[in-house]
N, C-alpha and C positions, 0 to 999 in steps of 0.2 A: 633691726637685721631677724630678731624671733619673729617679728610680722611673716618678712621673706620666705622665712622655709615654712610659714604655716598656709601663705596665701601657696606655696611651688607646690606642698608636700614632701618637702625634705629636714631635714635635717636641719641643725644651727650650725655643725661645723661645716656640712656641704658647701652653706652657702658663703660659710666665712672661708673656706677656701676658693670657690669658682670666684667673688669679688675679688680674692687679691692675690689672683693669678696661678694658685699653687695646686688647682685642682684636677680631679683627673674622673670624668664622670662622662654617661654620654652624651653626644648631642643636645641628644630630646631632655636630658635633664637639666640640662646649660640656659639652655632657650627659654624653657619652664621658670628658670632663676631669675633671668634678665628680663622677664615678662612681667615676672609680680615685683622686683624694683621698678618696671620701668610705671606700673598700676599704683603701685605705693609712694613713690613718689623718691622713693627710700637715696639720700645720699651719707655718702663716710664722714664719720665724726674724726676729722685730724686731729684734735684738740685728743679727743680719748685715745684715739690711736698710736698718739708721738706720747703720752703717758704708761699706755702698757708695753709697746711696745721700744722705749726711747728712740726711736727714729723719726724723721723728720721728713723723711721723702724730698726733701731741697739738698742744693747742692746751690754753698754760694760762690757769686764774685765781686768782686768791684773795680772801678776804674777810677779814674778822672779824669770827668766829664771833656771833652772835646770845648773849645769856643764856640758860642754860636754861629757864627761865622764860614766855620770849617767843619766838614762834616768827616766822617768814617767810615767807608763803603766796605772797609778789610775787615774793622770790627764787628760792623753792622753781618757779615758775611759768618762772620766765627760763631758769633753768637747764634747768628740759626742755625749753624749746623750743630752748634752742642745742644740747643734746645730740642732738636731732633733725635741725636744720639743720646742723648737724660731720659726721652719719652720713652724707646725703647727699653733701657731697664727698670723703667718705673719711676724713674726721677722728673722733678721739676728745677728752673731757675730760678734762683732767686735772684736779682741783682739791686745791689745798694752803692750807686754811686756817691764818692762822698767829698762833700765839700772841702778845699784848702784848708779851712781853718779847723777840721777835726782829723785829729792822730790817726789813720788806719788804721793801726797795729789795735785800737782801742775800740773800733768798730770790730773787730775782727775777735777781740778776746771775748766782748759781748756775746755776740753770736756764740759762741763756743759756748763758754757757759752757761745759758738760757736753756742750749740742744735747738735751738732751731734752725741748725744746717748737721746735717750729720758731713760735710766736708767743702773744700774749698778746691776749686780752679784760680791758680793764681795767675795772672798776666804780669806783663810792662816791667820784668825783673831786671833787678839789677848790683853790680856789687855789695855785698851787704845787707842784702833786701831784711828789712825789719820785720816783716810779714814770714819769710821763711823763718827765720830766728826764732821768732816766736812758733812757729807752727811744728819745728822739729822739738822746740825745747816740751811741748803740750805733746807729743805725739799726735797729735788728732792728724785727721784721713786729710791730706789734701796732694794733689798736684801740681805742675809750675809746665807754664808756656813760657819756656825760655830758660836760661841755666842762671846762675849766681856766683859764688863761690865757688871754684874746684875743690877744696878739701869737706866742705858739705854734700851727704849725702839723701839725696831726695829724689822724688820719682819727677822729671820732665821730659816733655817733648820739644825741642826746639828746631829752627829751618837754620841748615845750614850758610848765615849770609854770609860769613865767609868766604866760601865757599862757589857763593854767586858772584859774590861781586869781582872775585879774580877771573872768571868765566867773563862778565862785561866787558873787563878791562883789557882782558886779552883778544875778545871779540876786536875793539878797536885798534889794539897794534895788529890787529888778523889786516884789516883795514885801511893798514898801514901809516896811521896814526905812532908819532912818540912822545910831542908833547902832549902827555895826556894831563887834568887838573882832576880834583877829585872835592865835591861839593858835600862835607860830612856833616855828622852832630857835636854836640859843647863835646868835651872832653871826659866829662863825668857820666855816659852813657854808654855801658854795655856792650849793647847790641849795635851801636855807632861805632866802636872801636873794634869789635870785632869785623866787622864788616868793611872797616877800614886797611886790617890786618890782607884782606884779600886785594885790595887794591898796589899793594905794598909789594905783598908776594907778586905779582904776576909783572911789574914794572921790574923789580930785584932779576926775574928768572929772565925778563928778556936782554935787561943789561943795558936800561933806560933812568936815566937819573931821574931824579923828583926835586923839580926846583921848589924851596919852602914857602913861594908867592902861590903856586898853582891851590896848596891845602886853606880850604876857607871854612871855618867850622861856625853852625847857627844851629837854632832849632828850627821844626820843617817849618816851610810859611813859601809861598810863590817868593813875594819880597824879597825873601834871602835869595835863591835864586838867580832873581834876576840882577839885585845888585852886587852879588858876586863875582857874574859873566861879563857885566859892565866892565868890572875893575882887572877881571881877566884879559879884556878885551884891550885896555888900555896899555898891559905894557907891551915894553921894546918888542921890534916884532923878531929878532933872535933871543925873546923869554915867553911872544904868546902862544900859549897853548889852541892845540887845535880840536881838542874834543876835553868833554867833561866828564867822570861818572858820578852819581848822583846817588845819595846812600836809600833816597825815596823817590817817586813822581813827582810830589808837590814842588822839592825843589829841584827835579827835574825839566818842569813844564814853566816853571818861572824862568831856567836856562833859555828854554827854546824861545821864548818871546825876546830875551833879550838879545839874545844871536841876530834875529827876525831885526830888530826895531834898528841895531847899526848896521845893516844888509847885508848880513853874513848868512846864505845859504846851508843852511842847516840840514845836515847828512852830505851835501856832496863836498863842501868845506868844512863843517863844524861838529863834529860826530855829537851826538847826547844820549847818552843811559838811566835807567830811572830803577827803579825796583821797587813792587808792591804788582803791578799791572791792574793797578784801577781801574772802577769800572770808566768806560769813554778814551785811555789810554790812545786805544785803536782804531779811534776816528779825529785824532789832532791834524794838525796839517804843519806840520808830517809827522807821522804816526809815530808815537812814543815805543823805543826799544827798550824793555823792560825786563824782569824778575819777577813770574810768577808764583805764591811762594803756595804748598797744596793746604790752605785753607781746612777744607773739610776732611780731610784726614788726618789733619793735628789733632781737631777739635773729637773726632771719631776715637783718636788714639786715646787722647786725656781721657776721656767721659770712662772707656774699656780698665785704664789704670785705676780713674778715682774709685770706681765702682770695686774692684778687686779690695783695693785698701781700706772702703769703707767695712768690708766684709771679712777684714781683717785677714788678705793676703796679699804675699808681694807680687808687684805686675813680673809679667817677665815679657819682652825684657824692663828693666827699669826706669834706663834712661835710653831715652832715642832722640836721631839728629837726623831729620829727612832734609834730602837738596832742595834747590827751587829748582824752576826750567827759563832758559834765557829765552824770550821771543824776540825774534830781528825784528824789528822795525825798519821804516824809512829812515828817522831820527838818527841812527848811525853808518846808514850804508852809502859810501861813495856811489858813485853814478856808473855805470860798468863792474862793480866788484861784489853785485851781491848773487845770493843765488841763482 
């Protein structure tokens, strides 16, 4: 950096401020500095900066990798948005997918104590989440995409899945469906339980009964949605549902395929809704009615809040819940009842 200062004809302190984005100099002086940087091939010594400032400039993010045959376009969109937002604040994202054999909290503990990250974005949260418990106990900067135990006070951004599934169910009721099934996630899923409550809210508000045979719990998989609808369509006519609300698009796509294979007209006679608005949902035949999450807005808010936490500021607001948007397409619209 001293060589850059000599080449540009300015002080060492001026070079330091410009390179770190804190300088207030003329455009001509700044141009001289960057020209000297380029000519000398100067690169910031990140290790030295970390020792001096006790800051790594890195945000940690970990997740359980999806199976090789199952992509996650929503995660891709989220990570792309976080990377862009973080760079705007001078931070970079450090990804560390962990194999199932490694305790995730151990990875968090190692990264905290080694000073390799300045903060964490925690996703796929659940009840009694050990990562959130650890970060609260250690008072380490973090934000979460999702909620956990109601009594835990921590900064988060979440999408209102309960309101979203309620909107989807109400939409099917408006299409004159009265027997509506639910393709749900396993009972241990906090997000799944929250979304399922939206279905129950809408059915109760409309005075409609819920047959226990209409509730199917499974992991998110095409085959799970397919098998569930096969079973639903095999019920006696007086108990057979005419529509299904799925907690994600993968289950919904399996449901559509099963109904079509059974000779049932999807949309006209059998309504299907999903959640996520995965890429390609509009190109299915029939196109999928689903709920779109404001992923870019979530990523930007999380990043802004985390930067506040890293600098010792309390985010305001500290907890944010954003609404999803119902995207109505052919899979749920009966003939002659669309907009």
